[in-house]
C-alpha positions in Angstrom: -45.4 -1.5 10.0 -47.5 -3.7 12.2 -49.9 -4.4 9.3 -46.9 -5.9 7.4 -44.8 -7.3 10.2 -46.0 -8.3 13.6 -43.4 -8.2 16.5 -43.5 -12.0 16.9 -42.7 -12.6 13.2 -40.0 -9.9 13.3 -38.3 -11.7 16.3 -38.5 -15.0 14.4 -36.7 -13.6 11.5 -34.0 -11.9 13.7 -33.6 -15.2 15.6 -32.7 -16.8 12.2 -29.9 -14.3 11.4 -27.1 -16.4 12.9 -28.0 -19.2 10.4 -28.3 -16.9 7.4 -25.4 -16.5 5.1 -24.7 -13.4 2.9 -21.9 -12.8 0.5 -20.9 -9.1 0.0 -19.3 -8.2 -3.4 -18.1 -4.7 -4.2 -15.8 -1.8 -3.7 -13.9 -2.2 -0.4 -13.0 1.0 1.4 -11.5 2.1 4.6 -12.9 5.1 6.5 -10.4 7.1 8.5 -11.9 9.5 11.0 -9.8 12.2 12.6 -11.6 13.7 15.6 -10.7 17.1 17.1 -11.6 20.6 18.2 -11.4 24.0 16.5 -10.5 27.0 18.6 -8.8 29.3 16.0 -8.3 30.1 12.3 -5.0 29.5 10.7 -2.8 32.6 10.2 -1.6 31.0 6.9 -5.0 30.8 5.2 -8.7 31.3 6.2 -9.1 27.7 7.4 -9.8 26.2 10.8 -6.9 24.7 12.8 -8.0 21.3 14.1 -6.5 20.2 17.4 -6.5 16.4 16.9 -7.9 14.4 19.9 -8.0 10.9 18.4 -8.4 9.0 15.2 -10.3 5.8 14.3 -10.4 3.3 11.4 -13.7 2.0 10.2 -14.9 -0.3 7.4 -16.4 1.6 4.5 -18.0 1.0 1.1 -19.0 -2.6 0.7 -17.1 -3.4 3.8 -19.6 -1.3 5.8 -22.3 -3.5 4.4 -20.3 -6.5 5.6 -20.0 -4.8 9.0 -23.7 -4.2 9.2 -24.4 -7.9 8.6 -21.7 -9.0 11.0 -23.0 -6.8 13.9 -26.5 -8.2 13.2 -25.1 -11.7 13.9 -25.3 -13.0 10.3 -22.8 -15.3 8.6 -21.0 -12.9 6.3 -18.5 -13.4 3.5 -16.7 -10.9 1.3 -14.9 -10.6 -2.0 -13.4 -7.5 -3.5 -10.0 -5.8 -4.3 -7.5 -4.1 -2.1 -4.0 -2.7 -2.6 -0.7 -4.1 -1.4 -0.4 -1.3 1.1 -0.6 -0.5 4.8 -4.3 0.4 4.6 -5.0 -2.9 2.9 -3.2 -4.7 5.8 -5.3 -2.8 8.3 -8.4 -3.9 6.5 -7.3 -7.5 6.6 -6.6 -7.1 10.3 -10.1 -5.8 10.8 -11.5 -8.9 9.1 -9.2 -11.1 11.3 -10.4 -9.4 14.4 -14.0 -10.2 13.4 -13.1 -13.8 12.4 -14.3 -13.1 8.9 -12.6 -15.2 6.1 -10.3 -13.2 3.9 -9.8 -15.8 1.2 -12.1 -13.8 -1.1 -10.0 -10.7 -1.0 -7.9 -10.0 -4.1 -4.7 -8.0 -3.6 -3.8 -5.8 -6.6 -0.3 -4.3 -6.5 -1.2 -1.8 -9.1 -4.0 0.0 -7.2 -4.3 1.5 -3.7 -6.8 0.4 -1.1 -9.5 3.0 -1.2 -9.1 5.3 1.8 -11.5 8.1 2.7 -10.2 10.4 5.5 -12.7 12.7 7.3 -11.7 15.4 9.7 -14.5 15.9 12.3 -14.6 18.8 14.8 -17.4 19.4 17.3 -19.4 16.6 15.6 -19.2 18.3 12.2 -17.2 17.2 9.2 -14.6 19.8 8.3 -13.0 18.2 5.3 -12.7 14.9 3.5 -9.8 13.7 1.3 -9.8 10.5 -0.8 -7.1 8.1 -2.0 -8.4 5.8 -4.6 -8.3 4.3 -8.1 -11.4 4.1 -10.3 -9.8 1.9 -12.9 -11.9 -1.1 -13.8 -10.8 -4.4 -12.3 -9.1 -6.5 -15.0 -10.5 -9.8 -16.4 -8.2 -11.9 -14.1 -9.6 -10.1 -11.1 -13.2 -10.6 -12.2 -12.5 -14.3 -12.8 -11.1 -14.6 -9.2 -14.2 -12.9 -7.8 -16.5 -15.2 -9.7 -14.6 -18.3 -8.6 -15.1 -17.2 -5.0 -18.9 -16.7 -5.7 -19.1 -20.2 -7.1 -17.3 -21.6 -4.0 -19.9 -19.9 -1.7 -23.0 -21.0 -3.5 -24.1 -23.6 -0.9 -23.3 -21.4 2.1 -25.4 -18.3 1.3 -29.0 -17.3 0.9 -28.3 -13.8 -0.5 -25.6 -11.8 -2.3 -25.1 -8.0 -1.9 -23.6 -6.3 -4.9 -22.4 -3.0 -3.4 -21.4 -0.6 -6.2 -19.5 2.5 -5.2 -18.3 3.0 -8.8 -14.7 2.4 -8.0 -14.0 -0.2 -10.7 -15.1 -3.5 -9.2 -18.7 -3.8 -10.4 -19.2 -4.2 -14.2 -21.7 -5.7 -16.6 -19.4 -8.7 -17.0 -19.2 -9.3 -13.3 -23.0 -9.0 -12.7 -23.7 -11.4 -15.6 -21.3 -13.9 -14.2 -22.9 -13.7 -10.7 -26.4 -14.2 -12.2 -25.2 -17.3 -14.1 -23.7 -18.8 -11.0 -26.8 -18.4 -8.8 -29.4 -19.1 -11.4 -32.1 -21.5 -10.1 -30.4 -21.6 -6.7 -32.9 -19.5 -4.7 -30.1 -17.0 -3.8 -31.3 -13.4 -3.8 -29.2 -10.8 -5.6 -29.5 -7.4 -3.8 -27.9 -4.6 -5.6 -27.0 -1.1 -4.4 -26.3 1.0 -7.5 -24.0 4.0 -8.1 -23.8 4.0 -11.9 -26.5 5.9 -13.9 -26.8 3.1 -16.5 -29.0 0.5 -14.7 -28.7 -1.9 -17.6 -25.4 -3.0 -16.1 -27.4 -4.5 -13.2 -30.0 -6.2 -15.4 -32.0 -9.0 -13.7 -31.0 -8.4 -10.1 -33.7 -9.5 -7.7 -33.9 -6.2 -5.8 -32.2 -2.9 -6.4 -31.9 -0.2 -3.7 -31.2 3.3 -5.2 -31.8 6.5 -3.3 -34.2 8.9 -5.0 -31.4 10.9 -6.7 -30.0 7.7 -8.3 -33.4 6.5 -9.4 -34.1 9.9 -11.0 -30.9 9.9 -12.9 -31.4 6.3 -14.1 -34.9 7.0 -15.4 -34.1 10.4 -16.8 -37.0 12.1 -15.0 -37.6 14.1 -11.8 -39.8 13.0 -8.9 -42.1 15.8 -7.8 -45.0 13.7 -6.5 -46.2 10.1 -5.8 -47.5 9.7 -9.4 -44.0 10.5 -10.7 -42.5 8.0 -8.3 -44.8 5.2 -9.4 -44.2 6.0 -13.1 -40.5 6.1 -12.6 -40.5 2.7 -10.8 -42.6 1.1 -13.6 -40.1 2.3 -16.2 -37.1 1.0 -14.3 -38.6 -2.4 -13.2 -39.9 -3.3 -16.6 -36.9 -2.0 -18.5 -34.2 -3.8 -16.5 -36.1 -6.9 -15.3 -35.8 -6.3 -11.5 -38.3 -8.1 -9.3 -38.4 -5.3 -6.8 -36.9 -1.8 -6.2 -36.5 -0.2 -2.8 -36.0 3.6 -3.2 -34.6 5.3 -0.1 -36.0 8.8 0.2 -34.3 10.5 3.2 -36.8 12.0 5.6 -39.6 10.7 3.4 -38.7 7.1 4.4 -38.6 4.4 1.8 -40.8 3.2 -1.1 -40.9 -0.5 -2.2 -42.1 -1.4 -5.7 -42.7 -5.0 -6.6 -43.2 -6.3 -10.1 -46.1 -8.5 -10.8 -49.4 -8.2 -12.7 -49.1 -4.6 -11.7 -46.5 -2.6 -9.9 -47.2 -2.8 -6.1 -46.2 0.3 -4.1 -45.7 0.2 -0.4 -44.4 3.2 1.7 -42.3 2.8 4.8 -42.2 6.1 6.8 -38.9 7.3 8.2 -38.2 5.9 11.7 -35.5 8.3 13.0 -36.4 10.7 15.8 -33.3 12.9 15.1 -30.9 12.6 12.1 -27.2 13.3 13.0 -25.4 11.6 10.1 -26.6 9.7 7.0 -23.1 8.3 6.3 -23.5 4.6 5.6 -27.3 4.5 6.0 -27.8 2.9 2.6 -25.2 0.2 3.6 -27.3 -0.6 6.6 -30.5 -0.8 4.6 -29.1 -3.3 2.0 -27.2 -5.3 4.6 -30.2 -5.8 6.8 -32.5 -6.4 3.8 -30.2 -9.1 2.4 -29.7 -10.8 5.8 -33.5 -10.9 6.4 -34.1 -12.3 2.9 -31.4 -15.0 3.6 -33.4 -15.7 6.8 -36.4 -16.5 4.7 -38.3 -13.2 5.2 -40.6 -11.9 2.5 -39.5 -8.7 0.7 -41.9 -6.5 2.7 -40.9 -8.0 6.0 -37.2 -7.5 5.1 -37.9 -3.9 4.2 -39.6 -3.2 7.5 -36.5 -4.4 9.4 -34.2 -2.5 7.1 -36.2 0.7 7.6 -36.1 0.2 11.3 -32.3 -0.3 11.3 -31.8 2.8 9.1 -33.8 4.9 11.6 -31.3 3.8 14.3 -28.1 4.3 12.3 -28.8 7.9 11.2 -29.0 8.8 14.9 -25.3 8.1 15.2 -22.2 10.0 14.0 -19.7 8.4 11.6 -19.9 5.2 9.5 -22.0 3.3 12.0 -23.8 0.0 12.3 -26.8 -1.4 14.2 -26.6 -4.4 16.5 -29.2 -7.1 16.7 -30.0 -6.0 20.3 -30.6 -2.4 19.2 -33.0 -3.7 16.5 -34.9 -5.9 18.9 -35.1 -2.9 21.4 -36.5 -0.7 18.6 -39.2 -3.2 17.9 
């Protein structure tokens, strides 16, 4: 890491976080955690009986990216769709508590706010149940999102497009975002979930995990040569400037398009991995914030990798604070 990013330079970038603006666009979710203990099996069926101790509401999906940027001290904005329901109200209350503007939030009475409920006992997830709609957002909704993007153009240095494949992110929306930020110097950072990467054509940097990259390229990664060949296929085919592949315990690999594909590996930073929930959100959140703070792509990747190493050592949809990142340096 020190070859790419010296501690002094890292601290300079982090010091600029409060002046860096990032707009998060995507599938808003709420994560509901029910925490408890298991001491017996149900007499009704062979399932554990969870004695509930407490529950907590956390921001999930693209809202977890937003939370990552917020806890890093960045200026963060958000646009997406929620339902006209109690969970939607709780999401708006979470934004209000953080003093994050909610005027980019679209309320759709015909769809629920995406809710993922996890039951956790003794630090392990017992079951998860989801309430959601994957129906594509209508043209009116896309238009409202793009209007908000236009209004934010002078306040931001980066956009995160966080696709959880729940209906918000479409080819039409990505094209509209690109048209708005063209020649502005604003980075588009995209976290994909759909297998067809042509939907994301022309984003500046895309951050798939290795499974998503394999599906998009239609090939398996068995060694470094495969990884480099896959990256060349994806970068050239879809006109991305860079691709950051997260590879679990193998760390991350950054590929940059130029005269040739430049490949840089970033080893995993975690000492112990407890929970990878939300790690990808932390990566793209810190990456985008660092780019908005005028970091180079490799410098931003170093900081994102460091933050990911911290967050996987926590249980639940977690974030990393600026103080934790500085301490890790």
